[in-house]
Phi, psi and omega in degrees: 000134176285158175302322181299315180291320180299318182289328181289319179296318174303317181298313176301315175303314184298312181301317181300314183293326178295313184291314180296319183294327179292317178299321173299315179301318182296319180295317179301324187297325183269355182268150179271168179050060190290336176300330177272316193279332182302309181294329177294316176298312185304316179299310181293319178296327174296307180300316179299322181293318177296320181294318177300318181296311183294314183290313188259347178250309180271334177053221190288342182301314179285327180308312182294323181295317185301318179301326179258016189278316189262118178237168179293148184241166177262131178306328188293341180265343184296308179299317176298325180293316177301315182297323175294318180296315177300313179299319178305314183295318177296316187296322186275350180307312178296332176295319175293312183299320181292319177296314181306312194288329183274314195253337183262130178303143176303321183294324178290323179291328173294321178286322178299317183300328182266011176237029179286304187272121182225164180273153179285127182213180184303313182299319176300310184301319182283330174295324182286325173302319181292316186276329186263337183243297188301302183300311181301316190288308188287316179297328181284320179297318183281310191270331177261304182299306184280298188294300182299315184300317179285325179294327177300336181292336184233000185224165177291163180302312183296316185293316184295314183293318180301311186287318174302324180290320178299316179297320176299321176295312184295340182291336178270004174296142007267027174285087186295331184298333190250003185295303180294320175298316175296331174297310183295319175309308180304317181300316183288315180298324176292325176297319183291325178291315180299324183282332182248336186053042183213105182294348175300326177291316176293333173292318176297312177303316179299316182299312184294315179302310182295327181292312177300324177294318178296319177296318177294320185290318186267333185226012181250033182299322179290323176295305182303318182296318184294318178297315182298323184294350179280343171057052174055030174284179183302323182289327176302309178290333176288323181283320188270276191296309184293320172299320182292320179302311181301313177297321178292321179299309184287324176301312178297322183297307178302318184297317179290320180295317179288323184299319176301324180288317176309311185288332176288319181300317185289331181280347181268000000 
């Protein structure tokens, strides 16, 4: 697949999400108890958008690919993937903090800080379904299996990973806060896919990253506050960026080492 065709397919997906999301927003506006109904509408509009994209844009081409997308995985690669995911969250923490410091009003940050720890409810359940089930499955099928997989057929590995990661990042627009972190995520997920040719591994990676984000978002107020109180001093950078790089480095190192063992075992 050429870069031009890949970008065109991405634009079609983006337009579908924009139109269906707009319709969902109109529906949410007229519903009562929006704290409960909004996450439910969001989940359904997301699923509908993916369904329309698969059925009317990719048609039978993707149906065949999806059937062969998920394969068995080796337990030896799970721990390195989890290690990479944890390292990624540490590494990206300064990106979010600097964005908040520059662009987010202090009044909003104070409100946000005191709404971190919440009880499990219907709204939270549907938010978790969206981030832990819907997003990992469909985004990995589209951006890694379909886009990256087809880009690799006509482009270099570096170019294919770069462009699929850009598309993955732009897909989260207009959330500017998440553009660079999702690009970095896309690069790492692309690397895992290129090495394994199995999106089950990238799905696990996606799930773990979103799980960590969800746990921190809903139950990590103390951790976030303690790191923020370091005010970007040397200990802050040692814990976040430096700590993240170390975890990612050893995670990738263990991943490649164990991947070699898996390939040897499968060939015997």
